Structures are given as C-alpha cells and as structure tokens.
C-alpha positions as CSV (number, residue, x, y, z in Angstrom):
1,M,5.1,-10.2,-17.5
2,D,2.5,-9.6,-19.7
3,R,0.4,-7.9,-16.9
4,F,1.4,-5.3,-14.7
5,K,0.4,-5.7,-11.1
6,T,-2.0,-3.4,-9.2
7,I,-0.9,-0.8,-6.8
8,L,-3.3,-0.9,-4.0
9,L,-3.1,3.1,-2.0
10,V,-5.1,2.0,1.3
11,E,-5.7,6.0,2.1
12,D,-8.7,7.4,4.2
13,S,-7.6,11.2,3.1
14,P,-9.0,12.3,0.0
15,A,-6.2,14.5,-0.2
16,D,-3.7,12.3,0.7
17,A,-5.1,9.8,-1.8
18,E,-5.2,12.5,-5.0
19,M,-1.3,13.8,-3.9
20,A,-0.7,9.8,-3.9
21,I,-2.5,8.7,-7.3
22,D,-0.6,11.6,-8.9
23,A,2.7,11.1,-8.2
24,L,2.8,7.6,-9.3
25,R,0.8,8.3,-12.4
26,E,3.4,11.1,-12.9
27,A,6.7,8.0,-12.3
28,K,4.7,6.7,-15.8
29,L,4.0,3.6,-14.1
30,A,1.7,1.1,-16.0
31,N,0.7,-0.6,-13.1
32,P,-2.7,0.1,-11.8
33,I,-3.9,1.8,-9.3
34,V,-6.8,0.6,-7.2
35,H,-7.3,3.1,-4.2
36,V,-9.6,1.9,-1.0
37,E,-10.4,4.3,2.2
38,D,-9.8,1.6,4.6
39,G,-8.4,-1.9,5.8
40,A,-11.7,-3.4,5.7
41,E,-12.2,-2.9,1.8
42,A,-8.4,-3.4,1.4
43,L,-9.1,-7.2,2.9
44,D,-12.4,-7.6,0.7
45,Y,-9.7,-6.5,-2.0
46,L,-7.0,-9.0,-1.3
47,H,-9.5,-11.6,-0.4
48,C,-11.7,-10.3,-3.9
49,K,-15.0,-10.2,-1.4
50,G,-17.7,-8.0,-1.9
51,A,-17.1,-5.4,-4.4
52,F,-13.7,-6.8,-5.2
53,A,-15.9,-10.5,-6.2
54,G,-14.8,-10.4,-9.7
55,R,-11.1,-9.5,-10.2
56,S,-8.0,-11.8,-11.2
57,P,-6.6,-13.1,-7.3
58,E,-3.1,-11.8,-7.9
59,N,-1.5,-9.9,-5.1
60,P,-0.4,-6.6,-5.9
61,A,2.5,-4.8,-6.7
62,L,2.9,-2.9,-3.8
63,V,0.2,-1.9,-0.4
64,L,0.1,2.1,-0.2
65,L,-0.8,1.8,3.7
66,D,-2.0,4.5,6.3
67,I,-1.9,3.6,9.6
68,H,-4.4,5.6,11.0
69,M,-7.6,4.6,9.6
70,P,-11.7,3.8,10.6
71,R,-13.0,0.1,11.0
72,V,-9.6,-1.9,10.2
73,N,-6.6,0.2,10.7
74,G,-3.2,-0.1,9.0
75,L,-1.6,-2.3,11.7
76,D,-4.4,-4.6,12.3
77,L,-4.5,-4.9,8.3
78,L,-0.3,-5.7,8.0
79,R,-0.9,-8.2,11.2
80,Q,-3.5,-9.6,8.8
81,V,-1.5,-9.6,6.1
82,R,1.8,-11.5,7.5
83,A,-0.4,-14.3,9.0
84,D,-2.1,-15.3,5.7
85,E,0.0,-17.6,3.8
86,R,-0.9,-16.1,0.4
87,L,-0.3,-12.6,1.3
88,R,2.9,-12.9,3.5
89,T,5.3,-11.8,1.2
90,M,3.1,-9.1,-0.8
91,P,5.2,-5.8,0.0
92,V,4.1,-3.4,2.1
93,V,5.3,0.3,2.7
94,I,3.7,2.2,5.8
95,L,3.0,5.7,4.4
96,T,1.7,8.1,7.2
97,S,1.8,11.2,8.8
98,S,2.4,9.3,12.5
99,R,6.0,9.9,13.7
100,E,4.9,8.0,16.7
101,D,7.6,5.7,18.1
102,R,5.0,2.9,19.0
103,D,3.5,3.5,15.5
104,L,7.3,2.1,13.4
105,V,7.9,-0.3,16.5
106,D,4.9,-2.4,15.6
107,S,5.1,-1.7,12.1
108,W,8.5,-3.0,11.9
109,N,7.9,-5.6,14.4
110,L,4.8,-6.9,12.3
111,G,7.0,-6.8,9.4
112,V,6.6,-4.2,7.3
113,N,8.8,-3.8,4.2
114,A,9.0,-0.2,4.6
115,Y,7.9,2.7,7.1
116,V,7.9,6.3,5.4
117,V,6.4,9.3,7.5
118,K,4.5,11.7,4.9
119,P,6.7,15.0,3.9
120,V,4.3,17.8,4.6
121,D,6.3,19.7,1.7
122,D,3.9,18.5,-1.2
123,S,6.7,18.0,-3.7
124,Q,8.6,16.1,-1.4
125,F,5.8,13.8,-1.0
126,L,5.3,13.7,-4.5
127,D,8.9,12.4,-4.6
128,A,8.4,9.9,-1.9
129,V,5.6,8.3,-3.5
130,K,7.3,8.3,-7.2
131,T,9.9,6.7,-5.5
132,L,8.3,4.1,-3.9
133,G,6.4,3.1,-6.8
134,Y,8.9,2.9,-8.7
135,F,11.1,0.8,-6.4
136,W,9.0,-1.4,-5.5
137,A,6.5,-1.8,-8.9
138,V,9.4,-2.2,-11.3
139,V,12.5,-2.5,-9.9
140,N,12.3,-4.4,-6.9
141,A,12.0,-8.8,-7.6
142,G,9.9,-10.7,-5.3
143,P,9.4,-14.0,-4.6
144,E,6.4,-15.4,-7.4
145,Q,3.1,-15.1,-6.1
C-alpha cells in the first residue's frame, strides 16, 4: 500500500476528540486522522461533498463513531453507511459513553463492527483507542474498496 488510509473520528465532544486523537498518535499510526463533529459532517466527508469535495474518494480505514450528536446522530449515520454499496464494508466502531441497552442492540442490528463504551479513566480511554486504532488500521485485513 502506497498510502495510509484515513481514520475518521466522528465526535462532538472536544475533550473526547482531543483524547482520542492523542491516543491514535501515541499508537504511532501513520494513518491521517480526520475529525468531524457530527454525522452530517461525516456524511459530507464520506461522500466527498461540501468542505471535503476535493478529497480522494477512498474509504477510511476506520470510522470511530459517537452515538449522541447533533444534526445526524451516530445510529442514523451507521444506517446510511450500511445502506450505501460503496461504504457498507467500511469498518465502523461505536465509541460512546452510552451504556443504554437500546443503543447497543440498535448498533449491532445496524451492522457495527464493535461497540466500545468509553472508559471513565483517562488512561484506560487512551489504551482502548490506541488498541482500536492499531487493530483496525494495521492488523485487520478487509476487502478492497
């Protein structure tokens, strides 16, 4: 592979986004990280529209997705991703503070690849995100896009 695929972080909390980005950088991944603040912005990124109209149309290596966000929430975004032929096999990991059974069940029913509850402890959060980034961006072998 000549170029490393992007990791797309969809997170509306600035503090959680900063910690996740720090964790991915600490994992020493060469993948670029793109942070968007909600599902609507993520859809623009994935469909190369709006502010992302000029980007390469390659799918991200991984989408780290929060559930509860303004405009388009994580479950609605996941539903649209799994309905899109071009995006459907892209790995999506829910990274959320929600411990609601309904969110967990809905995520799995919509085809999420993993559901991770954000640890309250900062060091555990950093470790979890580093592990997720490394596994999905380096170790995992997915179908060619």
